[in-house]
N, C-alpha and C positions, 0 to 999 in steps of 0.2 A: 741550252742543250740543242743538239742537232739531230734531226730525224731523217737524214738522207738514207736511203736504203729501206725505209719503212715500206714503201710501195713495192720494192723488189721482194720483200718478205711476203707480201700478200700474194705475189705471183709464184713464189717458190713452191714446188711440189712437195718439198720436205716439211713445210710448215703445216701443222695440223689445222683442220677446219676451225675448231674452237679458238686456236691461237690467231688464225687469220681474222676471225670475227672480232676478237678482242682488239687487234691492231686497227681494224676498220673503225670500230667504235671510238677508239682513242683518237685516231686521225680526224674523225668527224667533229669531235667536240673540242679539239685542241687547236687554238689559233696559231700556235707556234709551228704547226705542221703546214708547210707551204708546198702544195701540189697544184699545178695549174688546173683550174676547173675541178677543185677537190671534191665537191659534193657529187658532181656528175661522174667523175672517175670512180668514186667509191660505189655509187649506185650501179654503174656498169659492171664493176667487179662482182658485187653481190648477185646481181641478176645473172651474170655469167655462170656463177656457181650453180644456180638453179637450172639454167638452160642446159648446162653441160654436166649435170650431176652424175650421170653414168660414166662419163669420160674421167671425171675426178674421183670416182669410186666413193661418193659421199654416202655415209651411213644414214639410215632413215631418221635416227634421232638428231643427227647433224642437220638434215634437211629442215626439220622443224625449227632449229636454232637460226638457220639462214633466213627462213620466212619471217621469224620474229624480228630479226635484225633489220630486214628490208622494211617491214612494217614500221618499225621505230624510226628509221631514216626518213621514210616518206612522211611520217607524221611531223618529225622535226623540220624537214624541208618546207612543209606546208605552213607551219607556225612561224618560221623565220621569214618566209616570203611575204606573209601578211604584215609583219612588223616593218619590213623595209619599205 
């Protein structure tokens, strides 16, 4: 399977926040998704949602989901860096 365009969907204004978070989670855990500096790119994307939440018109319930996703990614990044 090819996942070209997955990162473009994350940046697409038409993609809903819940769908973007699902895509980000999928990309994070899937080794078949090849994005240069994948973890850093995804962390930057999620942080950008929080920093620019008014610009992106993110609903408050979606903000909670974004924080939960960021927390999960940071936890996973910490556990994998210890293993390496």
